C-alpha positions as CSV (number, residue, x, y, z in Angstrom):
1,M,-10.0,4.3,11.3
2,K,-11.9,7.0,13.1
3,V,-10.6,10.3,14.3
4,V,-12.7,12.7,16.4
5,A,-12.3,16.5,16.2
6,T,-14.1,19.7,17.0
7,T,-14.1,23.0,15.1
8,R,-11.6,25.5,16.3
9,K,-12.9,29.0,16.7
10,L,-9.8,30.8,18.0
11,Q,-6.7,30.8,15.8
12,G,-3.2,32.3,15.9
13,T,0.0,31.4,17.7
14,G,-1.3,32.3,21.2
15,A,-4.5,30.3,20.8
16,S,-2.6,27.3,19.5
17,R,-0.2,27.5,22.4
18,R,-3.1,27.5,24.9
19,L,-4.7,24.6,23.1
20,R,-1.5,22.5,23.5
21,R,-1.2,23.3,27.1
22,A,-4.8,22.0,27.5
23,G,-3.9,18.7,25.9
24,R,-5.3,19.6,22.5
25,T,-3.7,19.7,19.0
26,P,-4.6,22.3,16.4
27,G,-5.2,21.1,12.8
28,I,-6.8,22.0,9.5
29,L,-9.1,20.2,7.1
30,Y,-9.0,21.2,3.5
31,G,-9.8,20.0,-0.1
32,G,-12.8,18.7,-1.8
33,T,-15.7,21.0,-2.7
34,Q,-15.7,22.9,0.7
35,G,-13.5,25.5,2.2
36,P,-10.8,24.8,4.9
37,V,-11.9,24.2,8.5
38,A,-9.8,24.8,11.5
39,I,-10.1,21.9,13.9
40,E,-8.7,20.6,17.2
41,L,-8.1,17.1,18.4
42,D,-7.2,15.3,21.7
43,H,-3.4,15.1,21.7
44,N,-3.0,11.8,23.4
45,A,-5.4,10.0,21.0
46,L,-3.7,11.6,18.0
47,Y,-0.2,10.8,19.3
48,H,-0.9,7.1,19.6
49,A,-2.8,7.0,16.2
50,L,0.3,8.5,14.5
51,R,2.4,5.6,15.8
52,I,0.3,3.2,13.6
53,E,1.7,2.7,10.2
54,T,-1.6,2.4,8.4
55,F,-2.9,5.7,9.9
56,H,-0.6,7.5,7.4
57,S,-1.8,5.7,4.3
58,S,-5.5,4.8,4.9
59,I,-8.7,6.6,4.3
60,L,-9.8,7.9,7.7
61,D,-13.2,8.8,9.0
62,L,-12.9,12.2,10.5
63,E,-15.8,13.1,12.8
64,I,-16.1,16.9,13.3
65,D,-18.9,18.0,15.7
66,G,-20.8,14.8,15.1
67,K,-20.5,14.9,11.3
68,S,-18.1,12.4,9.5
69,E,-16.0,13.0,6.4
70,Q,-13.5,10.7,4.6
71,V,-10.0,12.2,4.7
72,L,-6.3,11.5,4.4
73,L,-3.6,12.6,6.8
74,R,-1.4,14.9,4.8
75,D,1.1,16.3,7.4
76,A,1.9,16.1,11.0
77,Q,4.3,18.6,12.6
78,W,6.3,17.4,15.7
79,H,8.1,19.3,18.3
80,P,11.9,19.2,17.6
81,Y,12.7,17.1,20.7
82,K,9.5,16.6,22.8
83,P,6.9,13.8,22.1
84,L,4.5,16.5,21.1
85,V,2.4,16.9,18.0
86,L,2.2,20.6,17.1
87,H,-0.2,20.5,14.2
88,V,-1.9,18.2,11.7
89,D,-3.3,18.6,8.2
90,F,-6.1,16.4,6.8
91,Q,-7.4,16.4,3.2
92,R,-10.9,15.5,2.1
93,V,-11.2,12.8,-0.4
94,L,-14.0,12.4,-3.0
95,A,-15.1,8.9,-4.1
96,E,-14.8,9.7,-7.8
97,E,-11.4,11.5,-7.7
98,K,-8.1,9.8,-7.8
99,I,-5.6,10.5,-5.0
100,N,-1.8,10.3,-4.7
101,V,-0.7,8.6,-1.5
102,K,2.6,7.2,-0.2
103,V,2.1,3.6,0.7
104,P,4.5,1.5,2.9
105,L,6.1,-1.6,1.4
106,R,5.9,-4.9,3.3
107,F,8.8,-7.3,2.6
108,L,8.0,-11.0,2.6
109,N,10.1,-14.2,2.6
110,Q,13.5,-12.5,2.9
111,D,14.8,-15.2,5.2
112,I,14.1,-18.0,2.8
113,S,15.5,-16.2,-0.3
114,P,18.5,-17.9,-2.0
115,A,20.6,-14.8,-1.2
116,V,20.1,-15.2,2.5
117,K,19.6,-18.9,2.9
118,L,22.4,-20.1,0.6
119,Q,24.9,-17.3,0.7
120,N,24.2,-15.4,3.9
121,A,23.8,-12.2,1.9
122,I,22.8,-8.8,3.4
123,V,19.5,-7.6,2.0
124,S,19.1,-3.8,2.0
125,H,15.7,-2.1,1.8
126,V,16.6,1.0,-0.2
127,V,13.0,2.2,-0.5
128,T,10.4,1.5,2.1
129,E,7.4,3.3,0.6
130,I,6.2,4.3,-2.8
131,E,3.7,6.9,-4.1
132,V,0.7,5.4,-5.9
133,T,-2.4,6.8,-7.7
134,C,-5.8,5.3,-7.3
135,L,-9.4,5.9,-6.3
136,P,-10.1,6.0,-2.6
137,K,-11.8,2.7,-2.7
138,D,-8.7,1.0,-4.2
139,L,-6.2,2.4,-1.8
140,P,-4.1,-0.4,-0.2
141,A,-2.9,-0.1,3.4
142,F,0.5,-1.5,2.2
143,I,2.0,-3.2,-0.9
144,E,3.7,-6.6,-0.5
145,V,7.2,-7.3,-2.0
146,D,7.9,-11.0,-2.2
147,L,11.7,-11.7,-1.9
148,A,11.4,-15.5,-2.0
149,N,13.4,-15.6,-5.3
150,L,15.9,-12.9,-4.5
151,G,19.4,-14.0,-5.5
152,V,22.8,-12.6,-4.4
153,E,24.0,-9.5,-6.2
154,R,20.5,-9.1,-7.5
155,A,18.1,-6.2,-7.1
156,V,14.3,-5.6,-7.1
157,H,13.3,-2.5,-9.0
158,L,10.1,-0.4,-8.9
159,S,8.9,-2.0,-12.1
160,D,9.2,-5.5,-10.6
161,I,6.6,-4.8,-7.9
162,P,3.1,-6.2,-8.7
163,L,0.4,-3.7,-7.8
164,P,-3.2,-4.3,-6.7
165,P,-6.1,-3.7,-9.2
166,G,-6.8,-0.1,-9.8
167,V,-3.5,1.1,-8.4
168,T,-0.7,2.6,-10.5
169,I,2.7,4.2,-9.6
170,A,2.5,7.9,-9.4
171,A,4.6,9.9,-11.8
172,H,8.3,9.5,-11.0
173,G,10.1,11.0,-14.0
174,G,10.6,7.8,-15.9
175,D,13.1,6.4,-13.3
176,N,13.1,2.8,-12.2
177,P,14.7,3.0,-8.8
178,T,16.1,0.1,-6.9
179,I,13.8,-1.1,-4.1
180,V,15.9,-4.0,-2.6
181,V,19.4,-5.2,-3.2
182,A,21.3,-8.3,-1.9
183,T,25.0,-8.3,-1.5
184,V,27.4,-10.9,0.0
185,K,29.1,-9.8,3.3
186,G,32.6,-8.5,2.6
187,G,31.7,-8.4,-1.2
188,A,34.0,-7.2,-3.8
189,A,35.8,-4.8,-1.5
190,A,37.1,-7.7,0.6
191,D,38.3,-9.6,-2.5
192,D,40.1,-6.4,-3.7
193,E,41.8,-6.0,-0.4
194,A,42.9,-9.7,-0.4
195,G,44.2,-9.4,-3.9
196,A,46.2,-6.3,-3.0
197,G,47.7,-8.0,0.0
198,E,48.7,-11.0,-2.1
199,G,50.2,-8.8,-4.8
200,G,52.1,-6.9,-2.1
201,A,53.6,-10.0,-0.7
202,E,54.8,-11.2,-4.1
203,G,56.3,-7.8,-4.9
204,E,58.2,-7.4,-1.7
205,T,62.1,-7.1,-2.1
206,P,64.0,-9.3,0.3
207,A,66.0,-7.5,2.9
208,S,69.7,-7.4,2.2
């Protein structure tokens, strides 16, 4: 995906405010072997790009004053209640250096899983993105999680997800978090309540 920007000569709070009033968004480009560069971008084009999921996890072609560099979006600051992008950060990427990026998960075949099809279970997506490490050329736009064999009261953990070639899970402290879990509607809580109700009925003392 391509992003067009120009260098930003004036900086500071006042200058940024004037940029936003003119329909521009201030930003910064950093990383790699060069120093940081203050930039500005068309707000409307940036706003719509930020609505695209892959814009957040893909290598982008950032064109600044006619020269293109490969970058990652690292941060976007939004106004607390207005649909306004206040600032964006981009990081240069080098072909030979590995990067850490959060990649969205795409869940497949949930509706045909035994949990849903046979037992009408509720499938909860506990985690919707994971952080991976790879070279820029190996960065996937998303990672698929196939739920075709998901059974009721079963879970998919991080270690269960197959990764594309050249991609590994970023350091996560040795944990193996739950990604997806399937539970029957009502579940154990409903059974416990039913049991308590039955026990209460049996234990009632007839009125005298």
